[in-house]
N, CA, C and O atoms as a GROMACS GRO file, in nm:
protein
  488
    1VAL      N    1   0.086  -0.124  -0.005
    1VAL     CA    2   0.002   0.002   0.005
    1VAL      C    3   0.091   0.128  -0.005
    1VAL      O    4   0.067   0.224  -0.079
    2ALA      N    5   0.199   0.116   0.079
    2ALA     CA    6   0.276   0.243   0.092
    2ALA      C    7   0.336   0.273  -0.046
    2ALA      O    8   0.336   0.387  -0.094
    3PHE      N    9   0.387   0.163  -0.108
    3PHE     CA   10   0.453   0.186  -0.244
    3PHE      C   11   0.353   0.251  -0.355
    3PHE      O   12   0.384   0.349  -0.423
    4LEU      N   13   0.236   0.186  -0.361
    4LEU     CA   14   0.121   0.227  -0.440
    4LEU      C   15   0.081   0.373  -0.412
    4LEU      O   16   0.055   0.451  -0.504
    5ALA      N   17   0.077   0.405  -0.290
    5ALA     CA   18   0.018   0.527  -0.252
    5ALA      C   19   0.126   0.628  -0.296
    5ALA      O   20   0.086   0.734  -0.344
    6GLY      N   21   0.267   0.606  -0.285
    6GLY     CA   22   0.370   0.692  -0.325
    6GLY      C   23   0.357   0.703  -0.472
    6GLY      O   24   0.357   0.818  -0.515
    7GLU      N   25   0.344   0.603  -0.561
    7GLU     CA   26   0.332   0.615  -0.697
    7GLU      C   27   0.211   0.693  -0.731
    7GLU      O   28   0.225   0.772  -0.825
    8LEU      N   29   0.100   0.686  -0.675
    8LEU     CA   30  -0.018   0.756  -0.712
    8LEU      C   31   0.002   0.901  -0.681
    8LEU      O   32  -0.044   0.986  -0.758
    9LEU      N   33   0.069   0.936  -0.573
    9LEU     CA   34   0.098   1.081  -0.520
    9LEU      C   35   0.204   1.136  -0.624
    9LEU      O   36   0.191   1.251  -0.666
   10GLN      N   37   0.296   1.066  -0.661
   10GLN     CA   38   0.403   1.122  -0.768
   10GLN      C   39   0.331   1.152  -0.901
   10GLN      O   40   0.353   1.255  -0.964
   11THR      N   41   0.248   1.061  -0.940
   11THR     CA   42   0.164   1.079  -1.061
   11THR      C   43   0.084   1.207  -1.051
   11THR      O   44   0.096   1.296  -1.136
   12LEU      N   45  -0.004   1.218  -0.940
   12LEU     CA   46  -0.073   1.328  -0.920
   12LEU      C   47   0.005   1.469  -0.920
   12LEU      O   48  -0.036   1.571  -0.974
   13LYS      N   49   0.114   1.456  -0.858
   13LYS     CA   50   0.208   1.579  -0.851
   13LYS      C   51   0.250   1.623  -0.986
   13LYS      O   52   0.255   1.742  -1.019
   14LYS      N   53   0.280   1.518  -1.066
   14LYS     CA   54   0.331   1.547  -1.206
   14LYS      C   55   0.218   1.596  -1.299
   14LYS      O   56   0.236   1.687  -1.380
   15LYS      N   57   0.101   1.532  -1.282
   15LYS     CA   58  -0.006   1.566  -1.388
   15LYS      C   59  -0.097   1.672  -1.335
   15LYS      O   60  -0.176   1.726  -1.412
   16GLN      N   61  -0.093   1.710  -1.201
   16GLN     CA   62  -0.183   1.790  -1.139
   16GLN      C   63  -0.107   1.909  -1.052
   16GLN      O   64  -0.134   1.931  -0.934
   17SER      N   65  -0.027   1.968  -1.116
   17SER     CA   66   0.057   2.053  -1.034
   17SER      C   67  -0.005   2.167  -0.955
   17SER      O   68   0.048   2.225  -0.861
   18LYS      N   69  -0.143   2.194  -1.012
   18LYS     CA   70  -0.218   2.285  -0.923
   18LYS      C   71  -0.255   2.240  -0.787
   18LYS      O   72  -0.289   2.319  -0.700
   19LEU      N   73  -0.249   2.106  -0.769
   19LEU     CA   74  -0.269   2.047  -0.639
   19LEU      C   75  -0.170   2.079  -0.543
   19LEU      O   76  -0.195   2.069  -0.423
   20GLU      N   77  -0.048   2.120  -0.590
   20GLU     CA   78   0.069   2.158  -0.506
   20GLU      C   79   0.118   2.041  -0.404
   20GLU      O   80   0.150   2.068  -0.288
   21ILE      N   81   0.120   1.927  -0.447
   21ILE     CA   82   0.150   1.815  -0.378
   21ILE      C   83   0.296   1.817  -0.340
   21ILE      O   84   0.372   1.831  -0.436
   22THR      N   85   0.354   1.806  -0.213
   22THR     CA   86   0.481   1.824  -0.178
   22THR      C   87   0.540   1.686  -0.150
   22THR      O   88   0.467   1.591  -0.121
   23GLU      N   89   0.682   1.676  -0.162
   23GLU     CA   90   0.742   1.557  -0.106
   23GLU      C   91   0.702   1.504   0.028
   23GLU      O   92   0.697   1.385   0.058
   24ARG      N   93   0.672   1.614   0.114
   24ARG     CA   94   0.637   1.586   0.260
   24ARG      C   95   0.485   1.522   0.252
   24ARG      O   96   0.460   1.427   0.326
   25ASP      N   97   0.392   1.568   0.170
   25ASP     CA   98   0.269   1.514   0.166
   25ASP      C   99   0.285   1.365   0.108
   25ASP      O  100   0.215   1.274   0.153
   26ILE      N  101   0.382   1.341   0.002
   26ILE     CA  102   0.402   1.201  -0.030
   26ILE      C  103   0.455   1.112   0.072
   26ILE      O  104   0.415   0.996   0.080
   27LEU      N  105   0.541   1.160   0.151
   27LEU     CA  106   0.597   1.071   0.255
   27LEU      C  107   0.492   1.055   0.373
   27LEU      O  108   0.487   0.952   0.439
   28CYS      N  109   0.418   1.151   0.393
   28CYS     CA  110   0.303   1.126   0.496
   28CYS      C  111   0.206   1.018   0.449
   28CYS      O  112   0.165   0.935   0.530
   29VAL      N  113   0.168   1.014   0.320
   29VAL     CA  114   0.077   0.922   0.261
   29VAL      C  115   0.136   0.782   0.260
   29VAL      O  116   0.066   0.685   0.287
   30GLN      N  117   0.262   0.772   0.229
   30GLN     CA  118   0.334   0.638   0.231
   30GLN      C  119   0.347   0.593   0.376
   30GLN      O  120   0.330   0.472   0.396
   31ILE      N  121   0.373   0.668   0.478
   31ILE     CA  122   0.387   0.627   0.611
   31ILE      C  123   0.241   0.575   0.643
   31ILE      O  124   0.227   0.464   0.693
   32ALA      N  125   0.131   0.657   0.613
   32ALA     CA  126   0.001   0.609   0.646
   32ALA      C  127  -0.028   0.484   0.573
   32ALA      O  128  -0.092   0.400   0.637
   33GLY      N  129   0.005   0.455   0.449
   33GLY     CA  130  -0.020   0.338   0.381
   33GLY      C  131   0.050   0.224   0.435
   33GLY      O  132   0.001   0.111   0.426
   34LEU      N  133   0.172   0.248   0.496
   34LEU     CA  134   0.246   0.139   0.564
   34LEU      C  135   0.183   0.102   0.698
   34LEU      O  136   0.183  -0.016   0.735
   35CYS      N  137   0.129   0.202   0.776
   35CYS     CA  138   0.084   0.183   0.904
   35CYS      C  139  -0.075   0.145   0.923
   35CYS      O  140  -0.120   0.101   1.029
   36HIS      N  141  -0.151   0.167   0.808
   36HIS     CA  142  -0.295   0.170   0.817
   36HIS      C  143  -0.352   0.039   0.879
   36HIS      O  144  -0.452   0.047   0.950
   37ASP      N  145  -0.293  -0.076   0.857
   37ASP     CA  146  -0.343  -0.199   0.905
   37ASP      C  147  -0.261  -0.257   1.018
   37ASP      O  148  -0.259  -0.379   1.035
   38LEU      N  149  -0.190  -0.173   1.101
   38LEU     CA  150  -0.126  -0.224   1.214
   38LEU      C  151  -0.228  -0.288   1.309
   38LEU      O  152  -0.193  -0.389   1.370
   39GLY      N  153  -0.337  -0.245   1.326
   39GLY     CA  154  -0.439  -0.268   1.431
   39GLY      C  155  -0.523  -0.387   1.403
   39GLY      O  156  -0.615  -0.420   1.478
   40HIS      N  157  -0.485  -0.463   1.273
   40HIS     CA  158  -0.571  -0.572   1.246
   40HIS      C  159  -0.535  -0.676   1.342
   40HIS      O  160  -0.418  -0.686   1.377
   41GLY      N  161  -0.630  -0.759   1.391
   41GLY     CA  162  -0.599  -0.878   1.462
   41GLY      C  163  -0.576  -0.999   1.365
   41GLY      O  164  -0.560  -0.981   1.244
   42PRO      N  165  -0.576  -1.108   1.416
   42PRO     CA  166  -0.561  -1.242   1.348
   42PRO      C  167  -0.693  -1.250   1.251
   42PRO      O  168  -0.802  -1.209   1.292
   43PHE      N  169  -0.680  -1.297   1.142
   43PHE     CA  170  -0.786  -1.320   1.058
   43PHE      C  171  -0.859  -1.193   1.013
   43PHE      O  172  -0.974  -1.200   0.970
   44SER      N  173  -0.791  -1.077   1.024
   44SER     CA  174  -0.822  -0.956   0.973
   44SER      C  175  -0.964  -0.917   1.011
   44SER      O  176  -0.997  -0.915   1.130
   45HIS      N  177  -1.051  -0.888   0.914
   45HIS     CA  178  -1.193  -0.830   0.929
   45HIS      C  179  -1.276  -0.932   1.017
   45HIS      O  180  -1.362  -0.892   1.094
   46LEU      N  181  -1.246  -1.065   1.002
   46LEU     CA  182  -1.324  -1.149   1.096
   46LEU      C  183  -1.290  -1.116   1.244
   46LEU      O  184  -1.376  -1.124   1.331
   47PHE      N  185  -1.174  -1.082   1.268
   47PHE     CA  186  -1.140  -1.046   1.408
   47PHE      C  187  -1.225  -0.926   1.456
   47PHE      O  188  -1.285  -0.929   1.564
   48ASP      N  189  -1.229  -0.820   1.373
   48ASP     CA  190  -1.289  -0.698   1.385
   48ASP      C  191  -1.459  -0.728   1.410
   48ASP      O  192  -1.524  -0.687   1.507
   49GLN      N  193  -1.505  -0.801   1.312
   49GLN     CA  194  -1.652  -0.815   1.311
   49GLN      C  195  -1.719  -0.918   1.390
   49GLN      O  196  -1.837  -0.904   1.422
   50MET      N  197  -1.645  -1.031   1.426
   50MET     CA  198  -1.690  -1.133   1.492
   50MET      C  199  -1.643  -1.164   1.639
   50MET      O  200  -1.718  -1.197   1.731
   51PHE      N  201  -1.495  -1.145   1.648
   51PHE     CA  202  -1.429  -1.191   1.760
   51PHE      C  203  -1.460  -1.072   1.868
   51PHE      O  204  -1.521  -1.091   1.974
   52ILE      N  205  -1.411  -0.950   1.826
   52ILE     CA  206  -1.415  -0.823   1.935
   52ILE      C  207  -1.557  -0.805   1.982
   52ILE      O  208  -1.577  -0.793   2.103
   53PRO      N  209  -1.662  -0.803   1.895
   53PRO     CA  210  -1.792  -0.781   1.959
   53PRO      C  211  -1.839  -0.886   2.073
   53PRO      O  212  -1.912  -0.855   2.168
   54LYS      N  213  -1.786  -1.010   2.050
   54LYS     CA  214  -1.809  -1.110   2.153
   54LYS      C  215  -1.727  -1.093   2.280
   54LYS      O  216  -1.773  -1.101   2.394
   55ALA      N  217  -1.592  -1.068   2.246
   55ALA     CA  218  -1.501  -1.069   2.355
   55ALA      C  219  -1.514  -0.936   2.440
   55ALA      O  220  -1.486  -0.936   2.560
   56ARG      N  221  -1.555  -0.830   2.378
   56ARG     CA  222  -1.565  -0.697   2.438
   56ARG      C  223  -1.704  -0.641   2.398
   56ARG      O  224  -1.702  -0.542   2.324
   57PRO      N  225  -1.825  -0.691   2.436
   57PRO     CA  226  -1.940  -0.641   2.408
   57PRO      C  227  -1.956  -0.496   2.454
   57PRO      O  228  -1.927  -0.462   2.568
   58GLY      N  229  -2.003  -0.409   2.357
   58GLY     CA  230  -2.022  -0.268   2.384
   58GLY      C  231  -1.911  -0.179   2.372
   58GLY      O  232  -1.916  -0.056   2.385
   59GLN      N  233  -1.794  -0.257   2.345
   59GLN     CA  234  -1.670  -0.162   2.331
   59GLN      C  235  -1.652  -0.122   2.191
   59GLN      O  236  -1.650  -0.203   2.099
   60LYS      N  237  -1.641   0.009   2.176
   60LYS     CA  238  -1.635   0.076   2.041
   60LYS      C  239  -1.481   0.059   2.007
   60LYS      O  240  -1.394   0.127   2.061
   61TRP      N  241  -1.458  -0.037   1.914
   61TRP     CA  242  -1.322  -0.073   1.872
   61TRP      C  243  -1.320  -0.097   1.722
   61TRP      O  244  -1.405  -0.168   1.670
   62THR      N  245  -1.223  -0.039   1.652
   62THR     CA  246  -1.207  -0.069   1.508
   62THR      C  247  -1.048  -0.087   1.496
   62THR      O  248  -0.971  -0.032   1.574
   63HIS      N  249  -1.007  -0.169   1.390
   63HIS     CA  250  -0.875  -0.177   1.355
   63HIS      C  251  -0.810  -0.038   1.316
   63HIS      O  252  -0.691  -0.016   1.339
   64GLU      N  253  -0.887   0.049   1.262
   64GLU     CA  254  -0.831   0.183   1.241
   64GLU      C  255  -0.792   0.250   1.353
   64GLU      O  256  -0.679   0.300   1.352
   65ILE      N  257  -0.872   0.265   1.464
   65ILE     CA  258  -0.842   0.317   1.592
   65ILE      C  259  -0.714   0.259   1.654
   65ILE      O  260  -0.620   0.325   1.699
   66ALA      N  261  -0.724   0.123   1.649
   66ALA     CA  262  -0.596   0.048   1.696
   66ALA      C  263  -0.475   0.076   1.616
   66ALA      O  264  -0.364   0.074   1.667
   67SER      N  265  -0.494   0.101   1.496
   67SER     CA  266  -0.368   0.125   1.417
   67SER      C  267  -0.313   0.275   1.446
   67SER      O  268  -0.193   0.301   1.439
   68GLN      N  269  -0.413   0.370   1.479
   68GLN     CA  270  -0.371   0.506   1.527
   68GLN      C  271  -0.298   0.487   1.657
   68GLN      O  272  -0.192   0.546   1.674
   69ASN      N  273  -0.343   0.419   1.741
   69ASN     CA  274  -0.294   0.393   1.875
   69ASN      C  275  -0.163   0.333   1.880
   69ASN      O  276  -0.076   0.373   1.956
   70MET      N  277  -0.148   0.228   1.792
   70MET     CA  278  -0.017   0.160   1.773
   70MET      C  279   0.086   0.247   1.695
   70MET      O  280   0.206   0.231   1.719
   71PHE      N  281   0.048   0.331   1.610
   71PHE     CA  282   0.141   0.428   1.534
   71PHE      C  283   0.194   0.530   1.638
   71PHE      O  284   0.311   0.566   1.631
   72ASP      N  285   0.105   0.580   1.742
   72ASP     CA  286   0.144   0.682   1.842
   72ASP      C  287   0.239   0.614   1.934
   72ASP      O  288   0.335   0.674   1.981
   73HIS      N  289   0.212   0.484   1.963
   73HIS     CA  290   0.301   0.414   2.055
   73HIS      C  291   0.438   0.380   1.991
   73HIS      O  292   0.542   0.389   2.057
   74LEU      N  293   0.437   0.342   1.865
   74LEU     CA  294   0.571   0.340   1.788
   74LEU      C  295   0.636   0.453   1.788
   74LEU      O  296   0.748   0.453   1.838
   75VAL      N  297   0.590   0.560   1.740
   75VAL     CA  298   0.649   0.694   1.735
   75VAL      C  299   0.719   0.735   1.880
   75VAL      O  300   0.834   0.778   1.891
   76LYS      N  301   0.636   0.716   1.980
   76LYS     CA  302   0.672   0.765   2.115
   76LYS      C  303   0.801   0.678   2.171
   76LYS      O  304   0.908   0.728   2.206
   77GLN      N  305   0.771   0.542   2.173
   77GLN     CA  306   0.872   0.453   2.218
   77GLN      C  307   1.004   0.459   2.141
   77GLN      O  308   1.114   0.440   2.193
   78ASN      N  309   0.982   0.487   2.011
   78ASN     CA  310   1.123   0.482   1.939
   78ASN      C  311   1.170   0.624   1.908
   78ASN      O  312   1.257   0.640   1.822
   79ASN      N  313   1.119   0.722   1.970
   79ASN     CA  314   1.161   0.855   1.960
   79ASN      C  315   1.174   0.886   1.789
   79ASN      O  316   1.280   0.918   1.735
   80LEU      N  317   1.059   0.871   1.727
   80LEU     CA  318   1.064   0.894   1.575
   80LEU      C  319   1.049   1.026   1.528
   80LEU      O  320   1.071   1.056   1.411
   81GLU      N  321   1.009   1.111   1.619
   81GLU     CA  322   1.014   1.276   1.590
   81GLU      C  323   1.132   1.306   1.526
   81GLU      O  324   1.131   1.366   1.419
   82ILE      N  325   1.236   1.269   1.584
   82ILE     CA  326   1.386   1.311   1.541
   82ILE      C  327   1.398   1.272   1.394
   82ILE      O  328   1.435   1.351   1.307
   83HIS      N  329   1.365   1.140   1.371
   83HIS     CA  330   1.396   1.074   1.238
   83HIS      C  331   1.296   1.155   1.142
   83HIS      O  332   1.335   1.192   1.030
   84MET      N  333   1.172   1.181   1.185
   84MET     CA  334   1.079   1.249   1.108
   84MET      C  335   1.144   1.380   1.063
   84MET      O  336   1.151   1.408   0.943
   85GLU      N  337   1.191   1.461   1.155
   85GLU     CA  338   1.252   1.591   1.120
   85GLU      C  339   1.370   1.581   1.026
   85GLU      O  340   1.397   1.668   0.942
   86HIS      N  341   1.441   1.464   1.044
   86HIS     CA  342   1.551   1.448   0.955
   86HIS      C  343   1.499   1.421   0.803
   86HIS      O  344   1.576   1.433   0.708
   87HIS      N  345   1.371   1.387   0.790
   87HIS     CA  346   1.325   1.374   0.651
   87HIS      C  347   1.234   1.481   0.622
   87HIS      O  348   1.149   1.468   0.534
   88ASP      N  349   1.246   1.591   0.695
   88ASP     CA  350   1.182   1.719   0.651
   88ASP      C  351   1.038   1.709   0.686
   88ASP      O  352   0.961   1.777   0.619
   89LEU      N  353   0.989   1.634   0.782
   89LEU     CA  354   0.862   1.624   0.830
   89LEU      C  355   0.849   1.715   0.959
   89LEU      O  356   0.943   1.740   1.035
   90LYS      N  357   0.728   1.759   0.972
   90LYS     CA  358   0.701   1.845   1.096
   90LYS      C  359   0.612   1.760   1.187
   90LYS      O  360   0.493   1.745   1.161
   91PRO      N  361   0.671   1.704   1.292
   91PRO     CA  362   0.595   1.611   1.383
   91PRO      C  363   0.460   1.665   1.440
   91PRO      O  364   0.360   1.595   1.449
   92ASP      N  365   0.467   1.787   1.475
   92ASP     CA  366   0.357   1.864   1.544
   92ASP      C  367   0.237   1.866   1.443
   92ASP      O  368   0.123   1.863   1.489
   93VAL      N  369   0.256   1.870   1.308
   93VAL     CA  370   0.135   1.858   1.218
   93VAL      C  371   0.134   1.739   1.140
   93VAL      O  372   0.026   1.700   1.096
   94ASP      N  373   0.241   1.673   1.116
   94ASP     CA  374   0.245   1.554   1.029
   94ASP      C  375   0.196   1.433   1.086
   94ASP      O  376   0.141   1.344   1.021
   95LEU      N  377   0.219   1.430   1.224
   95LEU     CA  378   0.156   1.316   1.295
   95LEU      C  379   0.016   1.303   1.298
   95LEU      O  380  -0.034   1.192   1.286
   96GLU      N  381  -0.059   1.413   1.313
   96GLU     CA  382  -0.194   1.423   1.302
   96GLU      C  383  -0.244   1.389   1.161
   96GLU      O  384  -0.341   1.315   1.144
   97PHE      N  385  -0.175   1.445   1.061
   97PHE     CA  386  -0.210   1.433   0.919
   97PHE      C  387  -0.207   1.273   0.886
   97PHE      O  388  -0.296   1.218   0.821
   98ILE      N  389  -0.096   1.205   0.938
   98ILE     CA  390  -0.098   1.066   0.902
   98ILE      C  391  -0.196   0.972   0.982
   98ILE      O  392  -0.234   0.863   0.941
   99LYS      N  393  -0.231   1.029   1.099
   99LYS     CA  394  -0.340   0.954   1.164
   99LYS      C  395  -0.479   0.972   1.111
   99LYS      O  396  -0.564   0.885   1.128
  100GLU      N  397  -0.503   1.084   1.045
  100GLU     CA  398  -0.610   1.120   0.979
  100GLU      C  399  -0.632   1.037   0.850
  100GLU      O  400  -0.741   0.992   0.814
  101LEU      N  401  -0.519   1.021   0.786
  101LEU     CA  402  -0.511   0.937   0.667
  101LEU      C  403  -0.540   0.784   0.708
  101LEU      O  404  -0.610   0.715   0.635
  102ILE      N  405  -0.487   0.734   0.819
  102ILE     CA  406  -0.519   0.599   0.865
  102ILE      C  407  -0.666   0.592   0.903
  102ILE      O  408  -0.721   0.483   0.888
  103ASP      N  409  -0.730   0.685   0.946
  103ASP     CA  410  -0.864   0.682   0.984
  103ASP      C  411  -0.935   0.809   0.951
  103ASP      O  412  -0.958   0.891   1.041
  104PRO      N  413  -0.970   0.830   0.831
  104PRO     CA  414  -1.021   0.967   0.797
  104PRO      C  415  -1.153   0.991   0.861
  104PRO      O  416  -1.225   0.895   0.890
  105LYS      N  417  -1.189   1.110   0.886
  105LYS     CA  418  -1.305   1.142   0.940
  105LYS      C  419  -1.411   1.141   0.821
  105LYS      O  420  -1.373   1.172   0.708
  106LYS      N  421  -1.555   1.102   0.847
  106LYS     CA  422  -1.626   1.076   0.746
  106LYS      C  423  -1.667   1.228   0.675
  106LYS      O  424  -1.706   1.327   0.737
  107PRO      N  425  -1.650   1.220   0.550
  107PRO     CA  426  -1.684   1.357   0.482
  107PRO      C  427  -1.825   1.384   0.481
  107PRO      O  428  -1.912   1.298   0.475
  108GLY      N  429  -1.845   1.524   0.487
  108GLY     CA  430  -1.984   1.574   0.479
  108GLY      C  431  -2.009   1.597   0.339
  108GLY      O  432  -1.920   1.586   0.255
  109PRO      N  433  -2.131   1.630   0.310
  109PRO     CA  434  -2.177   1.656   0.156
  109PRO      C  435  -2.104   1.765   0.093
  109PRO      O  436  -2.081   1.761  -0.028
  110GLN      N  437  -2.061   1.873   0.173
  110GLN     CA  438  -1.993   1.977   0.129
  110GLN      C  439  -1.849   1.941   0.078
  110GLN      O  440  -1.798   2.005  -0.015
  111SER      N  441  -1.785   1.840   0.139
  111SER     CA  442  -1.648   1.810   0.097
  111SER      C  443  -1.642   1.684   0.013
  111SER      O  444  -1.536   1.620   0.015
  112GLU      N  445  -1.736   1.644  -0.055
  112GLU     CA  446  -1.728   1.536  -0.148
  112GLU      C  447  -1.670   1.574  -0.275
  112GLU      O  448  -1.696   1.686  -0.318
  113VAL      N  449  -1.589   1.491  -0.346
  113VAL     CA  450  -1.520   1.519  -0.464
  113VAL      C  451  -1.618   1.502  -0.577
  113VAL      O  452  -1.681   1.397  -0.587
  114PRO      N  453  -1.634   1.609  -0.669
  114PRO     CA  454  -1.726   1.582  -0.776
  114PRO      C  455  -1.669   1.487  -0.874
  114PRO      O  456  -1.549   1.490  -0.900
  115ILE      N  457  -1.750   1.403  -0.929
  115ILE     CA  458  -1.709   1.294  -1.012
  115ILE      C  459  -1.626   1.347  -1.131
  115ILE      O  460  -1.535   1.277  -1.176
  116SER      N  461  -1.654   1.464  -1.181
  116SER     CA  462  -1.595   1.519  -1.299
  116SER      C  463  -1.445   1.552  -1.259
  116SER      O  464  -1.357   1.546  -1.344
  117LEU      N  465  -1.418   1.587  -1.132
  117LEU     CA  466  -1.279   1.607  -1.092
  117LEU      C  467  -1.195   1.476  -1.104
  117LEU      O  468  -1.082   1.472  -1.152
  118ALA      N  469  -1.261   1.371  -1.055
  118ALA     CA  470  -1.183   1.245  -1.058
  118ALA      C  471  -1.150   1.200  -1.211
  118ALA      O  472  -1.053   1.128  -1.232
  119SER      N  473  -1.230   1.241  -1.307
  119SER     CA  474  -1.184   1.202  -1.434
  119SER      C  475  -1.070   1.289  -1.489
  119SER      O  476  -0.997   1.245  -1.578
  120GLU      N  477  -1.054   1.402  -1.442
  120GLU     CA  478  -0.945   1.494  -1.482
  120GLU      C  479  -0.802   1.449  -1.419
  120GLU      O  480  -0.696   1.476  -1.474
  121VAL      N  481  -0.812   1.382  -1.310
  121VAL     CA  482  -0.682   1.351  -1.252
  121VAL      C  483  -0.587   1.268  -1.347
  121VAL      O  484  -0.466   1.289  -1.358
  122PHE      N  485  -0.657   1.170  -1.414
  122PHE     CA  486  -0.567   1.078  -1.487
  122PHE      C  487  -0.586   1.119  -1.643
  122PHE      O  488  -0.523   1.060  -1.731
   0.00000   0.00000   0.00000
């Protein structure tokens, strides 16, 4: 996912310069692609949909939230902010951006992308 996300963003950057995609954006998307499924349990969605509801009834749990929590833990335990800065990332902003990419907030009607725009991208 990380590789393909990077390829997609590189293509968009080249073909849609008005989007002003930066190398920093691309790296954040690649990190999110790499980490988006950290929170999956064994047997993937079966774990999410069958095991968790029985093991923890009433608990609001998703693998996306677990992925965000694990990402936070990895960053903190391994002091990754320093390494992020070394790669021109800004941890105070980019950590939140990466987590939003892992589990995006549901878009409202005003933020939906028009179908015509999607056809212009490629």
